[in-house]
Every structure is written in C-alpha cells, then in structure tokens.
N, C-alpha and C positions, 0 to 999 in steps of 0.2 A: 475328640478335641479338635478345634478349628485349626487347620494346617496353615503354615506360613505360605504366603504368596510365592509363586515361582519367580525366580529372578534370573536375569541373564538373557541377553538377546539371542545368543546361539541356541540355548535350549528351547526357547519359544519358537524360534524360526524352524528348528528341526521338527518340533511337534506340529507346527502349522503345516509343514510339508507332509507329515504323516496324514493329516486330515485331508489334504488335497488329493493324496494318493488313494483315498478310500473310493471304492467302486460305487456303482449306482444302487439305490435301495431296491429291495424286493417288494412284492405286493404286500399290502397291509393285511395283517392277520388278527391283531388284538391291540387294544389301547388301554392305558390305565384310567380307572374311574375313581373319582373321589368318593370316600365313604363318610368318615367323620373326623373331627379335629380333636386332638388330645389337648385338653385345657390344663391338665395338671402341671403346676410350675416345676415340680421335680423332674419333669421329662422335657424340659425346654431344649435339652441337647440330646434328643433321642438318638441312640446309637445301635440298638438291637431290638428285634421283634421275634416272637415265636407264637404259634397258634395251635390249639388242639380242636378248633371248631367251635367249642363252647366258650372259650376264653382266649384273649390275647395276653401275651406277656411282654413287658417292655422294660428296658434299662436305659439309664442316663449315663453319659460318659464322664460325670463328675460326681463328687460326694465323698463323705468320709466314712461310709459304711456300705458294705455289700448289700444291695437292695434291688428287688425286682417288683414291678407293679403288675397286678392282675387287672385287666381291663374288660369292660363290656363291649363286645364287637359291634353292637348296634349303636352305641352312643359315645364310645371312647372314654366313658367315665370309669374312675378307679373303683374296683370292687373290694380289693384287699391288697396286702403287700406281703412279700417274703423278705426276711432280712437275715443277715449273718453277723458275726462279731468282728470279722476282719475289716481292715481299712484298705480299700483298693487304691491303686495308683492311677489307672486310666482304663476303665472298662469300655470296650469298644464293640462287643457283640454278645449275643445271647443264643443259646440252643436249648431245646426241650428234649430231654432224654425219654426213652420208652417207658421208664418207671415213673415219669412225671417230675423228676428233678430238673431244676434249671441250672444250666452251666453258664457262668458269666466269664467272658474272656477278658481278663485284665492284661491286655497285651499292647496297649498303646505306648508309643515311645517316639514322639516327634523328633527328639534330639539324639536318638540312637545312643543312649548312655546306660540303659538298665542292664544290670548283671544277670537278672532273671525276670521271667514273666510269671503270671499266675492264673489259675482257674479257681473260681469260687463256686462251689456247688451248694445249692439251696434245695433241700428236699421238701416234699409236700407236707411233712409232719413237723416242720419247724427246725429240723437239724441242718447243720452246715459243715462244710469241709473246705480246706484250702490246700491246693496243690501248687507247688512251685516248679518251674522248668527252666532250663537254660538252652540257648542255641549252641550248636557245635562250631559255629564260625565267628559271628560277630553280632552285636545287637541289631534288631530290626524293629521297625514300626509295623504293626499288624493290626488289622481291624476286622478280620473274617475268621469265624470259627465254624468248622464243619464237623459235626459229631455223627459218626456213622452208626448204623443200627446195632453194632456190637459194643457201642459206648466208647470208641476210640476217638479222641479229639485230634483234629487236623487244623493247624494254624496256617493261614495264607497271608503272606506279607504284602505290604503296600509299597510298591516300587515305582518311582516316577519314570524310570527308563529301564528297558530290558525286561527280564523275566521275574515274575513274582514267585517266591519260593514257597513250597508246601512242606511243612514240618509236622512231625508227630513224636510222641514220647518213644524213646528207644527202649525203655523199660517200663514195667507197671508203675502207675502213679503211686506215690507214697507221701502221706501228709507229714512225715517226719524228716524229709530231706528233699533237696533239689534234684529232680530227675532230669537227666540229659535228653535232649531231643535229637533227632536225625532228620536230615533233609531227604525227602523221599520223592520229590517231584517239583515241577515248575509249571507256570501258566503264562502264556504270552497273549495279550489282548490287542485288538486293532484299534487304533485311534479313530474317532468318529467326529461328526460335526453336530451331534445332538446338543441342543442348548441346555444350560443348567450348571449347577455346582458353583463352588466358591472361587474357582481358578479361571484365569483368562485362557483363551485358546482351547486346544483339545487335550491338554494334560489331564484334566479331570476324568476323561473318558477311559483312561487306562489304569487308574488307581483303584485297586480293590478295596472297597469300604465295607463289605458285609458278605455273609454267606448263610446258606441254609440247606439242610438235607431233609427230604420228605420222610414221613413217618415210617414208610416201608423201605427206605434206603435206596430206592430206585431212581430218584431224581436229585440232582445237585444244582444249586443255584449260587452263582457268584454275582455280585453287583459292583458297579463303580458309581461315581457321582451321577452318571447320566444313562447307564445301561444296566440290564440284567442279562446274564448268560446262563442258559439252561443246558445241563449235561445229563445224559441218560446213563444209568447204571443198572441194567437188569439183574445183575447178581449182587447188588448192594456194595460193590467195591468202589469207594470214593476215588482212589487213585486211578483205577481203570477208567472211570467216568471222565476224569479230567484230561485223559489222553485223547478223548474223542473230540469231534467237531461240535461246538455248542450252537444253539439257536440264540440269536441276539434279540432282546426285547428293549427298545428304547424307553427310557423313563425321563422324558424331557421336563425342564423347567422346575426342578426341585432345587431349593436353595442350597441344601447340603445333604443329599441323600446318602444315608449310611445304613439303613435298616432294610432287611429283606426276609421274608418268611413264607414257607410253604403252608398252605391250608389243606385239610383233608380232601377238599373237593377238587384239588389240582390247580387252584388259583394261587397267585403270588400276592403277598402284601408288600407294599413299598412305603417307607417312611423317611422323613427328613427332619433335621433340626429346624428351628425357627418357627415352630407353631403351625406348620402346614398340615393339611389334611392327609390322613393315611389313605393310600390308593390301592386299588385291587386290579390285577390283571387276570381276567378270566381265561380259562383254557390254556394257561401257561405250560401245562403238561402235555399239550398237543391234542387235547380232546375238545373239539369245537362245540360239542353239545353242552359244555359248561357255561357258555355265554348265555346270559339271561336277557329277556326283552327289556328289562328296566335299566340295564347298564347303558349309560350315555358316555361315549368316549370323551376324555379330557383333551384340550387342545394339544396337539403334538409338537407344534413349532418346528423350526429348522426345515428339513427336507420333507417332513410329513411321513417319514418311513416308520413302519412298525415292526412287528416280529419278523426276523429273517434269519435264514441259516448264515452262520458266520463263516462262509466259504471264501475262497479267493475272489469270487465275483463280488462279494460284499465288502471287500476291503483288503488291505495288506497288513500283515502282522506288524506289531510295533517294531520288533527287531529288524525285520526286512526293510520296513519303511525308513527307519533311521539309517540303516546301512546305505540304502539307495540315496537318501538325502545327503548323507556324508560324501558319497561319491560325486554327486552333483556339485556340492560345495567345493570339494577339492578341485574339480575340473574348472569351476569358475575362477578360483584363486589362480590356478595355473594359466588360464587364458588372460586374466588381467595382468599377471606378471609378464607373460610373453609379449603382450602388446606394449607394456612400458619399456621393455628392452628394445623393441623394434622402433619406438618413437625417439 
C-alpha cells in the first residue's frame, strides 16, 4: 500500500543528517539488470516475489481474495494463478515454502490499528489455510516475511525511525484461533543517498519493504525502497543471520520497490509498483561466477555505488546517526539561546 508522505521539518532534517553522515561508497561489485515487465493489471501494486527457477510467484497488495500469480521468468507473462477463499486486508509480501506452498503476508497496517495480522497459505494442490497472529506490544505496519527452512515465519516491521522489530509466532500456528507472537530481535539500517522510492530525502532507505530467505536457508535478504541487505546464515538460523553485518546492494531509481526474492542461482530479483521492469542482481550470494556476459548494468544514479559491506566505513547506523544529529541540534539551540542572552 502506498505510504503517506513523511511530514515535519524536524524528522526530514534528522534523516537528511543521517544521509550526510554516510561514509564513502565501496568498490562496485554488482548492478541490477532489467529483465521483463509485468503487464498483468492485477499486479500493478506488486508487493512480493518468490522464485523456484522455473517459475516466479507474485502478489499484489490489494484485492478482495487471497491470490498469487505464477509468472514466466522469460516474459513476465501470467502462466496460472493460485487462490484462496479468504479476503485479505493488506498483503505485503510472499514466501515460497520448501513444500511448494505460497505464504502471503497479510501484515500491512499503515494506520497501526489492526488487532491482528494474518498469513494466507496457498498450497500447490489448490488448498488454502488462514492463520491469524497478534503482536505482544502494539500494532505495527510490516511488509517483510522471512520463512526459514523449518517453515517458521518471521515478520519484520516497517519503522521510519529506530529499530525494525522481528516477530515470530510464540506457539504453533492454529487456523482455529489467534496465535500470539513474540519479539525475538531487531534490525537497524543505515540511511543512504541512493535515489528512488516514494518518499523525499533518505527516509525510504531505512524502511523495510520486503524480505526473502534462500531455498537452503543460508541467505537472508531484506530490502528497503532503495537497497537490499544480504545476511549470511550457514546454519539456517534467520535470527542469527540478522545479528551479523550485512552486505548492502543499492537498488536505485525504483518508483516503489517492495519485492525481493532469491533465485536458485544465487541472484536476487527486485520488483516495484508502477509497472516497472523486474530486475536481477547477479552474484548477490557473493559468487562472482554467477555474472553472465549478457548482463548489462542498469543506471545506478546517485553516487554510483554498488554492493558494499554495511560496515561503519559504509555509513552510520540509523540510531547512532539520529542520536548524533540530535546532539548537534541541541548544541545549535543552546548556542543560539546563549547568543541572544549576550546580545
């Protein structure tokens, strides 16, 4: 769902300060390459992607029925659909389970008013299930679903300031009742100057809008409107992966990038609302041999930086940058007040 524009001079100024505090870019390693454009009108608000190599799976973030589209990776044309009987509120992401089932994350909540969120599961034989969950603290807007190789869903919230929360069911999912969730972790991302997204300034660079776990569970990707972050998890533990230092891959110039998906070859797919082309980042798993001679990099814009480790040299974390900006602002206010008293 298209978010409200950020308001307030103070918030914009602080986030601009975060962008200024970002460090110099690292050497270019990879760039997104355009593949094909999804023409299906039912996917004009593309919010989630998944891939098994032979098919792409896609969801829209609006509609009155749980529905996923099966696409031809060569042309983006619709091959078939999977549907369920439930009526979703705001589907924001999609995950492909090892058994071939599609999990739709009905977790969008721009106004932070939902009493519970839902997961719609569409199996490959036409069956479906609906699971409802509740947060342990307060309502959250969330657009990222990470389904680990054991089939445990992790929801990552979309936070404009501070730390994005990571939640998972505290009990086994049960179609007959609302299952409570527990907060099991958090993620803090650094503001960047990569162009793109529906928001002014650098705010869009820290809002988590999608997620994906590789088929073997060893790679986790989170995305914002302008970046992808790759975390490694050799033992398949999503939470352990998110504690590590990610590699940042800029995804510039997408109108509203919300979809991200691992492919079996170690590349990442990136998709946006607005009828833009699906793009591929080869070698996102760190294997440079995955780059093909036919891949032509898309214009990067901004600083021209590509994949880089998200270390302190690559920027300051959002929380630290905001704290630093706040200290500077407080100091300026004090100096102005002091000068007025002296005059």
